[in-house]
Residue, then its C-alpha position, 0 to 999 in steps of 0.5 A: x485474554x478470551x480466545x475468539x472464533x475468528x473469520x480472517x479476510x485478506x489477500x496480500x502479503x500485508x495481511x499476513x502478519x495479522x493472521x499470524x498474530x491472531x493464531x500465535x495469540x491463540x485464537x481460533x481461526x475458523x475460516x479464511x477468505x481471500x481473492x480467488x487465484x489469478x493467473x500469473x507469470x509467463x505460464x499464466x498459471x493460477x497463483x493463490x494470493x499470499x493469504x490463501x497460500x499461508x492458510x492452506x499451509x496452516x490447514x485452515x479452510x479458504x473461501x474465495x468468493x468473487x462477490x459478498x452480494x450473493x446470498x449463498x456466500x453470505x449464508x456460508x459466511x453466517x454459518x461459521x458463527x464466528x465472534x468477529x471477522x478481521x479484515x486486512x486488505x481483503x478487496x471486496x466489499x462487505x454489505x450489511x449482511x456480512x458486516x453484522x453477521x459475526x458477534x462482535x461485527x467486522x474489524x478493519x486493520x487500515x494502514x493510515x491515521x483516519x480519517x486521513x487517507x481513506x480508501x485504496x492506496x494509503x501508504x503511497x499517498x501519505x508519502x507522495x503528499x509529504x506527510x510527517x507520520x503515518x500509522x495503522x487504525x483498527x476500526x469497526x467496519x461500516x458500509x461507508x468506505x473506511x468510515x468506521x469507529x477507531x478502536x486503536x491506533x499506532x503511529x510511525x514517523x515518516x522521513x526523507x528515507x521513507x519508501x513505499x516498501x519500507x512503510x509497507x513493511x512497518x505498518x504491516x508489522x504494526x497491524x500484527x501487534x495492535x489487532x490482538x490488543x484491539x480485540x481484547x479491548x473490545x471484547x473486555x470493554x477496556x477499549x471504547x471505539x471513537x468516532x472519527x473526526x468529521x474534519x481532515x477526511x482525505x481519500x487515497x485513490x487507486x494506484x494507476x500506470x497513468x500516473x508513473x511519468x515524471x513531469x520535469x516541470x513539477x518541483x523536484x521535491x514532488x518528484x522525489x516523493x513521488x519516485x519513493x511512493x510509487x516504487x516498485x509499483x506502478x513504477x515511475x519513469x521518463x522517456x527519451x528518444x522513444x526509449x522508456x527508463x524506470x527511475x528507482x532512486x533519486x536525490x533532492x538537489x537545490x538549484x536556483x538557476x532558471x534552466x528549462x525543466x528536463x535539462x541535464x545539469x551535469x554528466x551524472x543525470x542531475x535534472x533541472x526541475x520546475x523548482x530545484x533539481x532531481x539527481x537520478x541515483x539508480x534506473x533501468x533502461x529497456x531490456x536491462x536490469x536495474x543499475x546505479x547511475x554510474x553503471x548506467x552512463x557507462x552503457x548510455x551516455x547522458x551528457x550535460x545539456x541534453x534535454x530529456x523532454x526533446x527528441x535531440x539537442 
């Protein structure tokens, strides 16, 4: 396998396995690009991104521009004279000047089966939508969002137990395995990039806190997927008597009655929904730690017949 001069561009912990794999394969990491350090924690001290911290530990030079629209930033990027740039959840838009600077262009590791779930939150949206599988696509980058030709893909099944955290780790590891294979095939011509189908394009919109509240009028199946998709961030919650309760684990339960949505069907937090019911198995109340339903009910009884949508019963 030909050893390449690489610029790596990534920010979160999802990106680190790909960077590790490239280094382990013997490629020369010439430069690492990551989002600038940001204030974090109670003291609001600036914190390095996971990729930045990893690169510092390895002694690789790190660049943290706020934009790639700046001509000086583009000039520095071009000066690295790399064979390829590998982009994994970097977070900055790359203009054409940057995309064409490396000899083999810029290659992106994207956590979905393109063209489904282009965009910012493909892991969460796949689970939320009830997809039966997800995966990783290695693609050549173009200016249009996640629209480049696909070099290589890998697939993983999604089950009723798949959470965002589980899928994040599976796809992060898979990306690390595929990127080296993709670069080798791209370099020796054994892999020919294929255009994405024009049908089946969907966009994974960015996650926001505004979508985290549970609406009991929706089918329990959709709410159960929502909990698995949006935990740990932005999180899922309901409000009752002015308090805010974070929901972390649930189970779908069949229910054929016409009970008003939000009503507790038993003394163990089984909630009637628009269709069927949702049993809350792990949750967190304000100022307390996460706990299972049994421990929660010892300190905060929620009796059968209460409606969580109403201030009192």
